[in-house]
C-alpha positions as CSV (number, residue, x, y, z in Angstrom):
1,X,-3.4,105.4,86.2
2,X,-1.6,107.9,84.8
3,X,-2.0,111.4,83.3
4,X,-2.4,109.5,79.9
5,X,-5.1,107.0,81.3
6,X,-7.3,109.1,84.3
7,X,-10.7,109.7,82.0
8,X,-12.4,112.7,83.4
9,X,-16.7,112.6,83.0
10,X,-17.6,116.0,80.9
11,X,-20.8,116.9,79.3
12,X,-21.0,116.9,75.0
13,X,-24.2,118.4,75.7
14,X,-26.8,115.5,73.7
15,X,-24.7,112.9,75.9
16,X,-21.8,112.6,78.6
17,X,-18.2,111.5,77.4
18,X,-14.8,110.5,78.8
19,X,-11.7,112.9,78.3
20,X,-8.1,111.8,79.2
21,X,-6.3,114.3,81.7
22,X,-3.8,114.5,78.5
23,X,-6.3,115.5,76.5
24,X,-8.1,118.6,77.8
25,X,-6.2,121.5,76.6
26,X,-6.5,119.7,73.2
27,X,-10.0,118.7,73.4
28,X,-11.6,121.8,74.4
29,X,-11.1,125.6,73.2
30,X,-9.2,127.2,76.4
31,X,-12.8,129.8,77.0
32,X,-15.0,126.8,76.5
33,X,-17.6,127.0,79.7
34,X,-17.1,123.3,80.3
35,X,-13.5,123.8,81.5
36,X,-14.5,123.8,85.2
37,X,-11.8,123.9,88.2
38,X,-11.7,120.3,88.7
39,X,-11.1,119.6,85.6
40,X,-8.3,122.5,85.3
41,X,-6.9,121.7,89.3
42,X,-6.5,117.2,88.6
43,X,-3.0,118.1,86.7
44,X,-1.5,118.5,90.7
45,X,-2.3,115.2,90.9
46,X,0.1,113.7,88.3
47,X,2.9,116.3,88.0
48,X,5.2,117.3,90.4
49,X,8.7,119.6,90.9
50,X,11.3,118.9,93.7
51,X,13.0,123.0,92.9
52,X,15.6,120.9,90.4
53,X,13.3,118.4,88.0
54,X,9.6,118.1,86.8
55,X,8.3,114.3,87.8
56,X,5.3,112.3,87.0
57,X,3.2,110.6,89.6
58,X,1.9,107.4,88.2
59,X,-0.7,105.3,90.8
60,X,-0.4,101.7,90.9
61,X,-3.4,99.4,92.1
62,X,-2.4,96.9,94.2
63,X,-1.9,94.4,97.8
64,X,1.7,94.0,97.2
65,X,4.1,95.0,99.8
66,X,6.3,98.5,99.1
67,X,8.7,96.5,99.3
68,X,8.1,93.6,97.4
69,X,6.9,95.9,94.8
70,X,10.0,97.7,94.4
71,X,11.6,94.4,93.9
72,X,8.9,93.7,90.6
73,X,9.9,97.5,89.2
74,X,13.8,97.2,90.0
75,X,13.4,94.2,87.8
76,X,11.3,96.1,85.3
77,X,13.6,99.2,85.5
78,X,16.6,97.1,84.9
79,X,17.6,98.3,81.6
80,X,16.2,101.8,81.7
81,X,17.3,105.6,82.5
82,X,13.9,105.9,83.7
83,X,14.5,107.3,87.4
84,X,11.4,106.0,89.9
85,X,10.4,106.2,93.6
86,X,7.9,104.6,95.7
87,X,5.9,106.7,97.6
88,X,5.7,104.6,100.6
89,X,8.6,103.0,100.6
90,X,11.8,104.9,99.4
91,X,14.3,102.6,98.1
92,X,16.9,103.5,100.9
93,X,14.7,102.3,103.3
94,X,14.6,99.0,102.5
95,X,18.1,98.2,104.0
96,X,17.0,99.8,107.1
97,X,14.0,97.9,107.7
98,X,15.8,94.3,106.1
99,X,18.6,95.2,109.3
100,X,16.0,95.6,111.8
101,X,14.1,92.3,110.7
102,X,17.3,90.5,110.6
103,X,18.1,91.6,113.8
104,X,14.4,90.3,115.7
105,X,14.5,87.5,113.4
106,X,18.6,86.0,114.2
107,X,17.1,86.2,117.9
108,X,14.1,84.4,117.3
109,X,15.8,81.4,115.4
110,X,18.6,81.4,118.9
111,X,15.9,81.1,121.5
112,X,13.5,78.6,120.9
113,X,15.0,76.1,118.7
114,X,14.3,72.9,121.3
115,X,11.4,71.2,121.3
116,X,9.9,69.6,118.0
117,X,6.6,69.4,118.3
118,X,7.0,73.5,120.0
119,X,8.6,73.9,116.5
120,X,5.6,72.7,114.3
121,X,3.5,74.8,116.3
122,X,5.2,78.2,116.9
123,X,5.6,78.0,112.9
124,X,2.8,77.0,112.5
125,X,1.1,80.0,114.1
126,X,3.8,82.3,112.2
127,X,2.4,81.6,109.0
128,X,-0.7,84.0,109.1
129,X,1.3,86.7,110.3
130,X,4.1,86.0,107.4
131,X,1.1,86.3,105.1
132,X,-1.0,89.4,106.6
133,X,2.7,91.0,106.8
134,X,3.4,90.2,103.1
135,X,0.0,92.3,102.4
136,X,0.8,94.9,104.0
137,X,2.8,98.0,104.3
138,X,6.0,99.1,105.9
139,X,4.1,99.3,109.4
140,X,2.3,95.5,108.9
141,X,6.1,94.9,108.3
142,X,7.7,96.1,111.5
143,X,5.3,95.0,114.0
144,X,5.5,90.9,112.3
145,X,9.3,90.3,114.0
146,X,7.8,91.6,118.0
147,X,4.2,89.4,117.0
148,X,6.2,87.1,115.9
149,X,8.6,86.6,119.1
150,X,5.7,87.1,121.7
151,X,3.7,84.0,119.8
152,X,6.7,81.7,120.5
153,X,6.8,82.4,124.0
154,X,3.2,82.6,124.4
155,X,3.2,79.3,122.0
156,X,5.3,77.4,124.5
157,X,4.1,77.9,127.5
158,X,0.5,77.1,126.3
159,X,1.6,74.1,125.0
160,X,3.4,73.1,128.1
161,X,0.2,73.8,129.6
162,X,-1.8,71.8,127.3
163,X,0.5,69.0,127.8
164,X,0.5,69.0,131.8
165,X,-3.5,69.1,131.9
166,X,-4.8,67.0,128.9
167,X,-1.9,64.6,128.0
168,X,-0.5,64.4,131.9
169,X,-3.9,64.9,133.7
170,X,-2.6,67.6,136.2
171,X,-5.3,68.8,138.7
172,X,-3.6,72.3,138.6
173,X,-0.4,73.2,135.6
174,X,1.1,76.2,136.3
175,X,-1.4,79.1,134.9
176,X,1.3,82.5,135.5
177,X,3.2,81.4,132.9
178,X,0.7,81.3,130.1
179,X,-1.3,84.4,131.7
180,X,1.8,86.3,131.6
181,X,3.1,85.5,128.0
182,X,-0.6,86.2,126.8
183,X,-0.8,89.0,128.1
184,X,2.5,90.1,126.3
185,X,1.6,88.8,123.4
186,X,-1.9,91.1,123.1
187,X,0.3,94.5,125.0
188,X,2.9,93.5,121.6
189,X,-0.5,93.7,119.1
190,X,-1.9,96.9,120.9
191,X,1.3,98.4,121.2
192,X,1.9,98.0,117.4
193,X,-1.5,98.7,116.5
194,X,-0.9,102.2,118.6
195,X,2.5,102.9,116.8
196,X,1.5,102.7,114.0
197,X,-2.1,105.3,115.0
198,X,-4.1,102.6,113.7
199,X,-3.0,102.0,109.7
200,X,-2.8,98.7,109.8
201,X,-6.7,96.6,109.4
202,X,-7.4,95.3,113.0
203,X,-9.4,93.0,111.4
204,X,-6.8,91.6,109.8
205,X,-5.1,91.1,113.5
206,X,-8.4,89.4,114.5
207,X,-7.6,86.7,111.6
208,X,-4.4,86.2,112.6
209,X,-5.3,85.3,116.0
210,X,-8.6,83.4,114.9
211,X,-5.8,81.0,112.7
212,X,-3.6,80.4,115.7
213,X,-6.5,80.1,118.3
214,X,-7.4,76.7,115.0
215,X,-4.1,76.1,115.4
216,X,-3.7,75.4,118.8
217,X,-7.0,73.4,118.7
218,X,-5.8,70.5,116.6
219,X,-3.0,70.7,118.6
220,X,-5.2,70.1,122.3
221,X,-7.6,67.3,120.2
222,X,-4.0,65.6,119.2
223,X,-3.4,65.2,122.5
224,X,-6.7,64.2,123.6
225,X,-6.7,61.3,121.4
226,X,-2.9,60.6,122.1
227,X,-3.8,58.6,124.9
228,X,-6.8,56.6,123.1
229,X,-4.1,55.8,120.0
230,X,-1.9,55.0,122.7
231,X,-4.0,51.8,124.1
232,X,-4.9,50.9,120.9
233,X,-1.4,49.9,120.3
234,X,-0.7,48.1,123.5
235,X,0.8,50.6,125.4
236,X,-1.3,50.1,128.8
237,X,0.8,52.5,131.1
238,X,0.1,56.2,130.8
239,X,2.9,58.1,129.0
240,X,5.7,59.4,131.6
241,X,6.5,63.2,132.0
242,X,10.2,63.4,132.8
243,X,10.5,65.8,135.7
244,X,13.9,68.0,137.1
245,X,14.2,68.6,140.2
246,X,15.6,72.2,139.6
247,X,14.1,74.2,136.9
248,X,16.1,75.7,134.2
249,X,15.4,78.8,131.5
250,X,17.9,79.2,129.6
251,X,16.4,80.3,126.3
252,X,19.5,81.4,125.0
253,X,22.1,79.0,124.1
254,X,25.5,79.7,125.8
255,X,28.7,80.0,123.8
256,X,30.1,81.8,121.0
257,X,26.4,82.3,119.4
258,X,25.1,84.3,122.6
259,X,27.8,86.6,122.5
260,X,27.9,86.9,118.6
261,X,24.6,87.3,118.6
262,X,24.6,90.2,121.5
263,X,27.4,92.2,119.4
264,X,25.5,92.6,116.1
265,X,22.4,93.6,118.3
266,X,25.6,96.4,119.7
267,X,26.5,97.3,116.3
268,X,22.9,97.7,115.1
269,X,21.9,99.5,118.4
270,X,24.1,102.3,117.7
271,X,24.2,102.1,113.6
272,X,20.6,102.3,113.4
273,X,20.0,105.2,115.6
274,X,22.6,107.1,113.5
275,X,21.0,106.5,110.2
276,X,17.7,108.0,111.5
277,X,19.7,111.2,113.3
278,X,21.7,111.8,109.4
279,X,20.7,114.6,106.9
280,X,21.8,114.0,103.4
281,X,20.5,116.4,100.4
282,X,18.6,114.2,98.6
283,X,15.7,116.3,97.2
284,X,12.3,115.5,98.1
285,X,8.9,115.8,96.0
286,X,5.8,117.4,97.4
287,X,3.3,114.3,96.7
288,X,-0.5,114.2,96.9
289,X,-1.2,112.5,100.3
290,X,-5.2,111.6,101.3
291,X,-5.5,112.5,104.7
292,X,-8.8,110.7,106.8
293,X,-11.5,113.3,107.2
294,X,-13.3,112.9,110.3
295,X,-17.3,113.2,109.0
296,X,-20.3,113.0,111.0
297,X,-22.4,112.2,108.3
298,X,-24.0,109.5,106.1
299,X,-21.3,109.3,103.1
300,X,-22.0,109.8,100.8
301,X,-24.9,112.9,101.3
302,X,-24.9,116.1,100.4
303,X,-24.3,117.0,104.8
304,X,-21.5,114.7,104.1
305,X,-20.0,116.5,100.8
306,X,-20.4,120.4,102.3
307,X,-18.7,118.6,105.7
308,X,-15.9,117.4,103.8
309,X,-15.3,120.4,101.5
310,X,-15.2,122.9,104.7
311,X,-12.6,121.0,105.8
312,X,-10.0,121.5,102.6
313,X,-7.8,124.2,102.9
314,X,-6.4,126.6,99.7
315,X,-3.1,124.2,99.1
316,X,-5.8,120.9,99.0
317,X,-6.3,118.8,96.0
318,X,-9.7,118.5,94.4
319,X,-11.3,115.7,96.7
320,X,-15.0,113.9,96.3
321,X,-16.3,116.9,97.1
322,X,-15.2,119.5,93.7
323,X,-16.3,115.6,91.9
324,X,-19.7,116.1,93.4
325,X,-19.4,119.7,92.0
326,X,-18.0,118.7,88.8
327,X,-20.4,116.1,87.8
328,X,-23.5,118.7,89.2
329,X,-21.8,121.7,87.0
330,X,-21.8,119.5,83.5
331,X,-25.6,118.8,83.9
332,X,-26.8,121.9,84.8
333,X,-24.6,123.3,81.4
334,X,-26.9,121.0,79.1
335,X,-29.9,122.5,80.7
336,X,-28.0,126.5,80.7
337,X,-27.1,126.4,84.3
338,X,-23.8,127.8,85.0
339,X,-23.2,127.3,88.9
340,X,-20.1,125.5,90.3
341,X,-20.6,123.9,93.6
342,X,-22.3,121.4,95.6
343,X,-26.1,121.4,95.0
344,X,-28.2,122.5,97.6
345,X,-29.8,119.7,99.5
346,X,-32.6,118.4,97.3
347,X,-32.3,120.7,94.5
348,X,-34.1,120.4,90.9
349,X,-33.7,121.0,87.6
350,X,-36.1,121.9,84.9
351,X,-36.9,122.3,81.8
352,X,-39.8,124.1,80.4
353,X,-42.6,121.9,78.6
354,X,-44.9,123.4,75.6
355,X,-48.8,120.9,75.0
356,X,-50.7,121.4,72.7
357,X,-54.4,120.2,73.6
358,X,-57.2,119.3,71.1
359,X,-58.5,122.9,71.3
360,X,-55.6,124.1,69.7
361,X,-54.8,125.8,73.4
362,X,-50.7,125.6,74.0
363,X,-49.7,125.1,78.0
364,X,-46.4,125.4,79.9
365,X,-45.3,122.8,82.6
366,X,-42.3,122.0,83.7
367,X,-40.4,119.0,83.6
368,X,-38.3,117.4,86.5
369,X,-35.0,116.4,84.9
370,X,-32.4,116.1,87.7
371,X,-33.1,115.9,91.3
372,X,-29.5,116.0,93.5
373,X,-31.4,114.1,95.9
374,X,-29.8,110.8,98.3
375,X,-30.7,108.7,94.8
376,X,-28.1,111.2,92.9
377,X,-25.3,110.8,95.9
378,X,-25.8,107.3,95.8
379,X,-25.5,107.1,91.6
380,X,-22.2,109.4,92.4
381,X,-20.2,106.8,93.5
382,X,-20.6,104.7,90.4
383,X,-20.3,107.0,87.8
384,X,-16.3,107.1,87.9
385,X,-14.4,105.0,85.1
386,X,-12.0,102.4,86.7
387,X,-8.8,104.4,85.8
388,X,-10.2,107.8,87.7
389,X,-8.8,110.4,90.5
390,X,-12.6,110.3,91.3
391,X,-12.8,106.0,91.5
392,X,-9.1,106.3,93.3
393,X,-10.5,108.1,96.2
394,X,-13.9,106.4,95.9
395,X,-12.0,103.4,96.7
396,X,-10.5,104.6,99.7
397,X,-13.7,104.0,101.6
398,X,-14.2,106.9,103.3
399,X,-14.1,110.7,103.0
400,X,-10.2,111.9,102.2
401,X,-9.0,115.9,101.8
402,X,-5.9,115.6,99.8
403,X,-2.8,117.4,100.6
404,X,0.3,118.2,99.7
405,X,3.0,116.3,101.4
406,X,6.9,117.0,101.6
407,X,7.7,112.5,100.8
408,X,10.2,111.2,103.6
409,X,13.4,109.3,103.5
410,X,15.4,106.9,105.3
411,X,18.0,110.0,105.3
412,X,15.5,112.6,107.1
413,X,16.0,113.6,110.7
414,X,13.6,111.2,112.2
415,X,11.6,112.8,115.1
416,X,12.9,111.4,118.7
417,X,10.2,109.6,119.8
418,X,10.5,107.4,116.9
419,X,14.3,106.6,117.8
420,X,13.3,105.6,120.8
421,X,10.7,103.1,119.4
422,X,13.5,101.6,117.3
423,X,15.9,101.4,120.4
424,X,12.5,99.4,122.3
425,X,12.0,97.0,119.8
426,X,15.4,95.9,119.4
427,X,15.8,95.6,122.9
428,X,12.8,94.3,123.4
429,X,14.5,90.2,123.3
430,X,17.2,91.1,125.3
431,X,14.5,92.2,128.4
432,X,12.3,89.0,127.9
433,X,15.7,86.7,127.8
434,X,18.1,88.8,130.1
435,X,16.3,89.8,133.1
436,X,15.5,88.5,135.8
437,X,12.4,90.0,136.8
438,X,10.1,88.3,133.9
439,X,12.5,85.0,134.7
440,X,11.4,85.5,138.4
441,X,7.3,86.5,136.8
442,X,7.1,83.3,134.5
443,X,9.1,81.0,136.1
444,X,9.3,81.0,139.5
445,X,13.0,81.6,139.7
446,X,14.4,83.3,142.7
447,X,17.7,85.1,143.0
448,X,18.9,81.6,144.8
449,X,18.0,79.5,142.0
450,X,19.4,81.9,139.5
451,X,22.7,81.2,141.4
452,X,22.4,77.7,142.0
453,X,21.8,77.2,138.4
454,X,25.1,79.4,137.9
455,X,27.3,77.2,140.3
456,X,25.6,73.9,138.0
457,X,27.0,75.4,134.5
């Protein structure tokens, strides 16, 4: 949607018409009373200035990940000299995202490539996470990797527990590892949601967990029918399980791979915070950014529109409260009303009607032509065209105030807490795989056993 495709409603006195945003000045005389404040200020949605150049702003209705969308646009504009940017994702940030993601994914590949059955379950459980990350924003993309790592740990312990309980008929299999890894998995998801300030749709995460539970249930069913299948194939004895005298827990493969991985991690731990601290003089545009307005009223209604109007300030762009005032004004002016603003609750517009009876007497009465009641506000949502600012705002699903905000890029200075969070995300695999505390909690490996393991190696 751009200024050349966005339409706005206006009255033609006998009917309602749709006027393109770019044609308002040509279509109406400058003194035309139908040009209300809403129509005058809509241009701020489509034109910005960074102090050097003027930019046209376009809005794309899509569910694509900003990274994937950026790649598509790069292919479209590869032979063009047009300079373009995506507000949700500066192209300079793609390298940063891929760097962090690649580091964590490298650990994921090196840590758990052991049991074939576990790999099938683990990667099957990652499919919904991958789909979820591909369809979300940067928050989803970044949250995928720590969640994938936590799922790998949890699924490993879950499979061991189910094997011992279902296949080998252990009465009391070890429950501590599965409880701890499940707790870590839940904490990882919860901290990710809080870190992104709940911008990630929580219901989609529940769907991912539901799919993973279904996959785990299928594997449990497979373990349950395995003895019957073996008996049917004349395998009379129960399957044996190899039990080691000393618990070995060495998820990271030692040798050159381990050393190489740690060196790569060290490089990223130094480079990424430095990138975040850098400040390069790159012009940043002031762009319209929606901010959720918390309103304790039914949406949409007179009370909600009034509260939304109060939450705006002098620098705010037109929001849906202004749209309600605009539609009410266009309806009023057709009947001689010139008041601009949100209509009063249950306000009515009447027109005089004259009738003549059989005796020739003329009587005057009032006909109610418009009632600004709850039904009017309910119909308000259906009025905007598909390509309009009002339709875009209604599709947000909740009341929004629109303010101009400076675009942030990857090379802008970041708060200290953001840099600390980067370190925590990158150190997470090392904490799990090299910490004696976690080894002891998960597998009961005490200091003496660790010393024995080192001697055996």
